[in-house]
C-alpha positions as CSV (number, residue, x, y, z in Angstrom):
1,X,-15.9,-7.4,-47.5
2,X,-16.9,-5.5,-50.8
3,X,-19.7,-8.5,-51.2
4,X,-21.2,-7.2,-47.9
5,X,-21.6,-4.1,-49.5
6,X,-23.2,-5.0,-52.2
7,X,-25.6,-7.5,-50.5
8,X,-26.4,-4.7,-48.0
9,X,-27.1,-2.0,-50.9
10,X,-29.6,-4.6,-52.6
11,X,-31.4,-6.0,-49.0
12,X,-32.1,-2.1,-48.1
13,X,-33.2,-0.8,-51.9
14,X,-35.3,-3.8,-52.1
15,X,-38.0,-2.5,-49.8
16,X,-38.0,0.9,-51.7
17,X,-38.5,-0.5,-55.0
18,X,-40.9,-2.8,-54.0
19,X,-42.7,0.0,-52.3
20,X,-42.9,2.0,-55.2
21,X,-43.5,-0.6,-57.2
22,X,-47.0,-1.2,-55.7
23,X,-47.6,2.3,-55.6
24,X,-47.5,2.6,-59.0
25,X,-49.7,-0.1,-59.1
26,X,-52.1,1.5,-57.0
27,X,-52.2,5.3,-57.5
28,X,-55.8,6.1,-56.1
29,X,-55.1,4.1,-53.2
30,X,-51.8,5.5,-53.1
31,X,-53.3,9.3,-53.3
32,X,-56.0,8.4,-50.9
33,X,-53.6,7.1,-48.2
34,X,-51.8,10.2,-48.8
35,X,-54.6,12.7,-48.1
36,X,-55.5,10.3,-44.9
37,X,-52.2,11.2,-43.7
38,X,-53.0,15.0,-44.1
39,X,-50.0,15.4,-47.0
40,X,-51.7,18.4,-48.4
41,X,-51.0,17.8,-52.3
42,X,-51.5,14.2,-52.6
43,X,-50.8,14.0,-56.1
44,X,-47.6,15.8,-55.9
45,X,-46.6,13.6,-52.6
46,X,-47.7,10.5,-54.8
47,X,-44.9,11.7,-57.6
48,X,-42.4,12.3,-55.2
49,X,-42.7,8.7,-53.4
50,X,-42.1,7.2,-57.2
51,X,-39.2,9.2,-57.7
52,X,-37.9,8.2,-54.3
53,X,-38.6,5.0,-53.9
54,X,-38.4,3.8,-57.1
55,X,-35.8,6.1,-58.9
56,X,-33.2,6.7,-55.7
57,X,-34.0,3.3,-54.4
58,X,-32.6,1.7,-57.9
59,X,-29.7,4.2,-57.7
60,X,-28.7,2.9,-54.7
61,X,-29.3,-0.4,-55.5
62,X,-26.6,-0.3,-58.5
63,X,-24.6,2.2,-56.2
64,X,-24.7,5.2,-58.3
65,X,-24.3,8.6,-56.7
66,X,-24.4,6.2,-53.8
67,X,-23.8,8.6,-51.0
68,X,-26.3,11.1,-52.4
69,X,-29.0,8.4,-53.1
70,X,-28.3,7.1,-49.0
71,X,-28.6,10.9,-48.0
72,X,-31.9,11.2,-49.6
73,X,-32.8,7.7,-48.6
74,X,-32.0,8.4,-44.8
75,X,-34.1,11.7,-44.9
76,X,-37.2,9.6,-46.6
77,X,-37.0,6.9,-44.0
78,X,-37.0,9.9,-41.0
79,X,-39.9,11.5,-42.8
80,X,-42.2,8.5,-43.4
81,X,-41.2,7.2,-39.8
82,X,-42.7,10.4,-38.2
83,X,-45.9,11.0,-41.1
84,X,-46.7,7.6,-41.2
85,X,-45.8,5.8,-38.3
86,X,-45.5,7.6,-35.4
87,X,-48.3,6.3,-33.4
88,X,-46.9,5.7,-29.8
89,X,-50.3,4.2,-28.8
90,X,-50.1,1.4,-31.8
91,X,-47.4,-1.0,-31.1
92,X,-47.2,-2.3,-34.5
93,X,-46.9,1.2,-35.9
94,X,-43.9,1.7,-33.7
95,X,-42.2,-1.2,-34.8
96,X,-42.6,0.2,-37.9
97,X,-41.2,3.8,-36.7
98,X,-38.1,2.2,-35.4
99,X,-37.8,0.0,-38.3
100,X,-37.3,3.3,-40.9
101,X,-35.2,5.2,-38.5
102,X,-32.9,1.8,-38.3
103,X,-33.0,2.0,-41.9
104,X,-32.0,5.4,-41.8
105,X,-29.1,4.6,-39.8
106,X,-27.8,2.1,-42.1
107,X,-28.2,4.4,-44.9
108,X,-26.4,7.0,-42.6
109,X,-23.4,4.2,-42.9
110,X,-23.4,4.2,-46.6
111,X,-23.2,7.8,-46.5
112,X,-20.0,7.6,-44.5
113,X,-18.3,4.8,-46.4
114,X,-19.7,5.0,-50.2
115,X,-21.2,1.9,-51.7
116,X,-17.8,-0.4,-52.1
117,X,-16.0,-1.7,-55.1
118,X,-19.4,-3.3,-56.6
119,X,-21.0,-0.1,-57.7
120,X,-21.2,2.4,-60.3
121,X,-19.3,4.9,-58.3
122,X,-16.0,2.8,-58.6
123,X,-16.3,2.7,-62.5
């Protein structure tokens, strides 16, 4: 069962680390997208996105401060679901919306039960 907790952290963290890396490689395009979503300060949103997706994503992956990381990522999933994906007229976006809510549920499970034996929290 402990290996399942490690695998679940790796699978859940992968989307954030990869997404953060993609944002880091295309700052202008990312900030333009943030402006399109109506975020008031795209540069600050970009910095927060990198911190959360890469920094908190890696922390969750290795199980360091995993409960806090899980809480932050759960909030991030819900926030990005509503900011970016809530378009009831667009089936594809609503699938992404529901995916984000599902991931938030997984992070809340990690918040409740912790990272497991194979984590920095258990060292």
